[in-house]
N, C-alpha and C positions, 0 to 999 in steps of 0.2 A: 220514256219513262212511264211508270203508273204508280201512284202513292194514293190512290182513291179505290174505292170497292162501293155497290149499289147503286142501285136506281134512283127510288125515292129518297130512302134513308140512306145518305151517301157520307162515306166516311175517308175523310183525309188525313194521312199520316203526316207529321212533320217533326226534325228535330233530328240528333245524332247523340250518339253515347256519350260522347265527351264536347258535345257542343255547347251552350248557354242553356239550352231547354229539349224538352222532348213533349210532345203533344198532339192535338189533334183539332180538325175543323170539321161539325157533323151539320151536314145540311140536309133539309128536309125534315127536321124533327117537326110535328106539329105544334101550334100556338097553343098556350093555355096549359101546357105539362107544369103542375105545381113541383119545383124540382126539390128532390129531398137531397141536399148537401151531406147529410150524416151518411146516405146511403152510399153517395159517391166518397167519401173519406173513406168507410168502412171496406170498400170493394179496393181501393187504392191500397190500403195498409194491408189485404191479403197478400197482395204482390210484392211490395215492399221489401227492399233487399235489407240485409244487416239485421233480422230480426231473431235468427237461430243459429245452431252449431252445421243447421246442414244448409245453410244460404251463404252466399258472398260477405264479406265484410263490409263492403262498400255500403256507406250509410247516409243515404237519402230519404229525406224526409217525405218526400211525394207528394207535398201539400198542392192542390189543384187550383190555377186560379184562373176563373172564368171572366173573360176580358169581352166576350159579346154573344147576342143573343138570349142575354136573361136578362129581364126587368121587373121590379118589385117579386122578384121570388118564380116567376113564371116564365116559359120560354115564350118567346115572342115569333115565332117563326122563322126568324132569320137564321142565318149560319150561327152556330155556337161554337167560339174558340177557344179550348180549354189547355193549358200547359202546366208544366212543373219545372222549376229550374235545376239544373244540373248543379250541386253545391260541393259534392265529395268524389268527385273524379280525379284521378290521378294518371296523369297522362305520359309521367316521366320514362314509364317502360316501354313506350311505343315507339320513340324514335330510332332505337336499336333494331327495332323489326321491321322499319318501314320497308327494306329490301329485300328481306327475307321473309317471303308469306309464308304465317303459319299453317302446318297440315290442320284439314280437318274446318278450318275459317274459309271464309269468302275472299280472302284478302287478295288472291292471285286474280281471279275473274272480274273481282270490280275494279281492281286496276287496268286490268286492259279494257274492260267496259267505258270506264270515265277519264281514259286517257291520263290517269296518277293525279287528277284533281280533286277525288273524292277525299273525305275527311276519314283517314286509316285507324284515327285515335280510338281505340277500344271496339275496332269494329264498324264504327261511323255507323252508318242507316242498317248493316246487317246484324247489329247487335241487339240483344234481348230487350237493351233499355228500351228501344223504341213501343215496346208492347205497353208501356206504362200507359200511352196515347189508346191502345186499344181498350183498356181497361176502363178509361177514363168514358168511352163512347159506348162501352158496354153496359156499363152502368146506368147510362140513359135510356140506351134499349130494354133494360131488364126493367125500368119503371114504367114504359110504354107495355110492354107483354103483361105486365102484372094487369091491366084495363082491361085485356081479354081473358084472364084468366093462365095464362102461360107462365111457368116457371123453369128457369134452366140451371142445373147443379151438376157437379162434377167432382170427382176424387181422384186420388191414385190407385191405379189397382194392381201395378207393379214397378219395381225397382230392381234394377241389378240381379234378376232372376229370381225374385222373392215375388209370389203371387198372390195377392190378396181374393179371398174366397168371395162370393157374390153378396153384397149388404143385403141386410133387412132391417124392417123398425127404423126408427127415426136416424137414419145414417148420414145426414147431412151435419147435423150438429155433432157426431161424434167424429166425422173428417176434419172438420174445423179444431176437433180439442187436440189432432194429431198433429205435430210438427212438421210430418210427412204428407197432411193430409189424407191418411188411409184411415177408414172407419173400423177396420179392424185392429184389435188391440196386440194381439199375437204378430201378426204381419208387419204392423207398425215398427214394432219394439226389431225386428229384424230388417228391415228396410233402414232403419238407423243404423245398426250394426254395419251393415254393408256399404254405407254410406260412408262412415268414418272410418273404415279399414281402406277403403281406395283413397280417402284425405288422408290418412295417415301414410299411406303408400305413393304421395303427390301424382294421385291417378282420379280418374272419376267415371261416375256410371251413369246410364239412362233408364229410361223406364216410360211407363203407359198411363195416361190418363182416359178414364172414363166419363163420357157427359152424356147427361140424360134430359129430356128437353119434354115437360109433361103439358098436358091441358090443351093441346093445339087441335084446333078445328079441323074437319077432314076438306081435303082437296086445296090447300096452299101450295102454291108452286108454278113456275112459269115454264111448261116443256115447250120444244125438247132439250133447248142447251140453257136454261137458266133453273134448272131443276133444284128440288130443295138440297140432294147430297151434294150437286156439281157445285153449288154455291158455297156452301157449309165447306166442302173440301177446299176451296181456291181460296176462302178465307181462312182457313187453318194452315193451309201450307206457307201462308205469310208469314209465319209464327215459326224465327228462327230455331233450328234443330228441329222441327217436325220431319219425318220421312216414311213415314207411312200413315194409312187413315182405314176404319172399315166401319161399316154400317150393320148392324145388328148382328147376326151369326158371321159376317164377313167371308171370311177365308175358308171357314168351316161349310159354308153353304157349297163349295167345290167338291166336298167329300159327301155330301148328302144325296138320296133320290127326291123325286119331288113328291113323295108321300113322307117325307121328315120335314123338308125344307118348307112347304107350302103353310100359311097360316090360315085355320078354319076359320070361317064364321061362326057366329052364332049369336043369338038375342040374350042378354042379360039387362034386367031392368028395363025392359022398352028400348033398348040400344045395340045396335047393329057394331060389335065387336069381334076382335081376334082371339082366340084361344092361346096363340102365342104368339111372340114377334121377333120370327126369324128376319123379317126383311126391314128391322131398326126403324118400324114406323114410317116408310116411304115406300110406295110402290108408282112407278112410273113416272116418278121425280113428283110426286104429290103426297101429302101427307095424310095418313091412313088415319089418324085420332089415335094411335096408339104412341105410346113413347117414340120419340127418337132417340135411338141411343149409338151414339157415336165411340169409337176409341182409338185414341192419339197415340202414336209411338214417338219418343224422342232421343234422339241418337246421345252419347254421352257428352258434356262440355268438352269441346277440343281442345281447352287451354290446360294443359299439363306441362310439369317441370321436368318429365323426362327427356333426355337427349333426341330429338327428333330429325331426321333427313328432310333438307329444302334445299333451296338454292338461291345464291347474291344475285338480284336480279342487277345489280349494279357492275357487278365483275363478270357474270356469266359463268360462276364457276358453283360446285356442289358444296353445301354450307351445312352445317348442324345448329341448332337451336334448343335452348330450354325457356319455355314460355313461364314467366313468373307474375306475380300481379294477384288481384283479388278477384277470385272467379266462384263461382256456385260449384262445389261438389257434385251436386245433382240438381238440376234445372228444375225437375218434376213438380217439387211441390209449390214452386211459385210460380208454374205453368196453369195451375189448375183454374186461377181465376180468370187468366188469359184465354183459356180453351172455352169457358163458358161464356165472355165476353164475346169474342169471336163466332160462335154460334147463336147468341142471344142476338147481335146487330143484323146477321142474315134474316133470321127469323122476322125481326122487325120490318127489316125491308119487305121482304115477303109477305107478310099480312098488311101492311101499308099497301102494295101492289094488288093486294084481293080485295082491296077497299073496307077491310075490317076494324080500322081505328080512322077516325076523321081526321081533316087538316087541320080544325079549330075543336079542343076538347073545351065545350061550354061556351059560356056566355060571360064576359067581365060585368059586372055591374058595379 
């Protein structure tokens, strides 16, 4: 089993969807960080369920308790244990599904892997509920990144076949003003319509999130195996429902010639920069100084009330199920802060490994 990620900034995920709590242990956070609890709460509120018509009706407050690693408002350098209690889980639907694995969910492979001892309620460890812990860790990572001028922001760029145009101006605030976290008003309206149509038909839709990290120094990364894109991809694939990731121009690079794909260098304002960013801010596993651009595809939430074919593991016969309960008609809007968190914690780990953030931040007087 592997529930941890990171080398110097190590993050260990804990909890299950319908267990007592979900959370995270962050080990390796430098001592002396004045923790902004309001910023932590704000990040959790962005991921919190039950806040709009396009999310699940499960109503968790997602208030974070910090049980260790913080004293007098500052990190101590010891492991930071953070959790939020599960208070609104409804496990009544899952006993009837215990022996009939839900199509599109991890029920069957998880049951085989752990011999049936897993907590199957709500998907257990394979549920999107565990990403609450990811956001906790990401909130700390973002505060560390701010010390070196790095920012990480994401937005919904596609849902159910509706594609948003490239944003311009202050798109971060515009994205947060939309319940689907899309900065384009017209696309946002169409996305909401697509989600509501699927919801009314007892169906679900997927989509894509684009994340952009700016302010990165040149040369951050650990080739050849701990590359920036390798570590970011690994972290993002730990998020349930993620099925594809691309950096920069991604798949389109396969259709280009070198003369189109290469990012030419030029001197601007005394700095060496690229005039394009098809590489997505990464070459040879190292940051180029250009923004890291990563696009993440999410499959539709697999819990649907339509009749679906499955098997009854107890009787060894074919079966049919309808999955009812409280589920997101589209997970993408709530996944935006999760994507940001995973990118932020990887960049924090890599920047610490590069020695750009000290292990002790200042001196207490």
